[in-house]
C-alpha positions as CSV (number, residue, x, y, z in Angstrom):
1,M,-18.9,-8.6,24.3
2,D,-18.6,-10.7,27.4
3,K,-21.5,-12.2,29.3
4,S,-22.2,-8.9,31.2
5,G,-22.6,-7.1,27.9
6,E,-19.3,-5.2,28.3
7,P,-16.8,-5.1,25.5
8,K,-14.0,-7.5,26.1
9,L,-10.3,-6.9,25.4
10,Q,-9.4,-7.1,21.7
11,V,-5.7,-7.3,20.8
12,T,-4.7,-6.9,17.2
13,V,-1.3,-6.6,15.5
14,S,-0.9,-4.6,12.2
15,D,0.0,-6.5,9.1
16,D,3.5,-5.3,9.2
17,G,3.8,-6.4,12.9
18,E,4.8,-3.0,14.1
19,V,1.7,-1.9,16.0
20,L,-0.1,-3.8,18.7
21,S,-3.6,-2.2,19.2
22,L,-5.7,-2.6,22.3
23,S,-9.4,-2.0,22.3
24,G,-12.4,-2.8,24.5
25,Q,-11.8,-3.1,28.2
26,L,-8.5,-3.9,29.9
27,T,-9.0,-4.9,33.5
28,F,-7.7,-7.4,36.0
29,D,-10.1,-10.0,34.8
30,N,-8.6,-10.1,31.2
31,A,-5.1,-8.8,31.7
32,H,-3.7,-12.4,31.2
33,D,-5.1,-12.4,27.6
34,G,-3.4,-9.1,26.9
35,Y,-0.1,-10.3,28.4
36,R,-0.1,-13.4,26.2
37,D,-0.5,-11.2,23.1
38,F,2.4,-9.0,24.0
39,S,4.7,-11.8,22.8
40,R,3.4,-10.9,19.3
41,L,5.2,-7.5,19.3
42,S,7.3,-6.6,16.3
43,T,11.0,-7.6,15.9
44,G,11.8,-4.1,14.8
45,E,13.6,-1.5,16.9
46,V,10.4,0.4,17.8
47,V,7.5,-1.2,19.5
48,R,4.2,0.7,19.2
49,I,1.2,0.1,21.4
50,D,-2.0,1.9,20.4
51,C,-4.3,2.3,23.4
52,S,-6.8,4.6,21.6
53,G,-9.4,1.9,21.3
54,L,-9.6,1.2,25.0
55,A,-13.1,2.1,26.3
56,H,-12.1,1.3,29.8
57,A,-8.8,0.5,31.5
58,D,-7.9,0.3,35.2
59,S,-4.5,0.3,36.9
60,T,-4.0,-3.2,35.6
61,A,-3.5,-1.6,32.1
62,L,-0.5,0.3,33.5
63,A,0.9,-2.9,34.8
64,L,0.5,-4.6,31.4
65,L,2.1,-1.6,29.7
66,L,5.0,-1.6,32.1
67,T,5.5,-5.3,31.3
68,G,5.5,-4.4,27.6
69,A,8.1,-1.7,28.3
70,G,10.2,-4.2,30.2
71,L,10.0,-6.6,27.3
72,A,11.0,-3.9,24.9
73,R,14.0,-2.9,27.0
74,E,15.1,-6.5,27.2
75,K,15.2,-6.7,23.4
76,E,16.9,-3.3,23.2
77,R,13.8,-1.7,21.6
78,V,12.1,1.7,22.2
79,L,8.5,1.6,23.3
80,Q,6.0,4.1,21.9
81,I,2.6,4.2,23.6
82,E,-0.1,6.0,21.6
83,G,-3.6,7.0,22.5
84,L,-3.3,6.7,26.3
85,N,-6.5,8.2,27.8
86,P,-6.2,11.0,30.3
87,R,-7.2,8.7,33.2
88,L,-4.3,6.3,32.5
89,Q,-1.9,9.3,32.0
90,S,-2.9,10.6,35.4
91,L,-2.4,7.2,37.0
92,A,1.0,7.0,35.4
93,R,1.9,10.4,36.8
94,V,0.6,9.5,40.3
95,Y,2.6,6.3,40.3
96,G,5.7,8.0,38.9
97,V,6.0,5.6,35.9
98,E,5.7,8.0,33.0
99,P,9.4,7.7,32.1
100,L,9.2,3.9,32.2
101,L,6.4,4.1,29.7
102,G,8.2,6.5,27.5
103,L,5.8,9.3,28.4
104,K,6.8,12.9,29.0
105,P,6.4,13.8,32.7
106,A,3.7,16.4,33.1
107,D,4.7,20.0,33.7
108,S,5.0,20.3,37.5
109,R,5.0,24.1,37.6
110,Q,2.3,25.8,39.7
111,D,0.8,28.8,37.9
């Protein structure tokens, strides 16, 4: 926890180096720490980022995930984002970045 008692950002990489997991809070104040850890992504063809442990994330999290997507594309890898909470999914939809994050665009039909 940080000085305010809030959970800070934790970034872990699985033993096989294939999954980067984010937990705690990902905000503007700690995004630099997350960015630094993205360099630890696997050298395999699929890059998996697990966001299911994030207790709180703001639009900065989307920016960081977009950076990860760009890094993956530069290395000709496929990005898989798992556990993205509904709020971040909604932000991705509003900003129109779902395809850049490898997310399926929401069904736009009006029932």
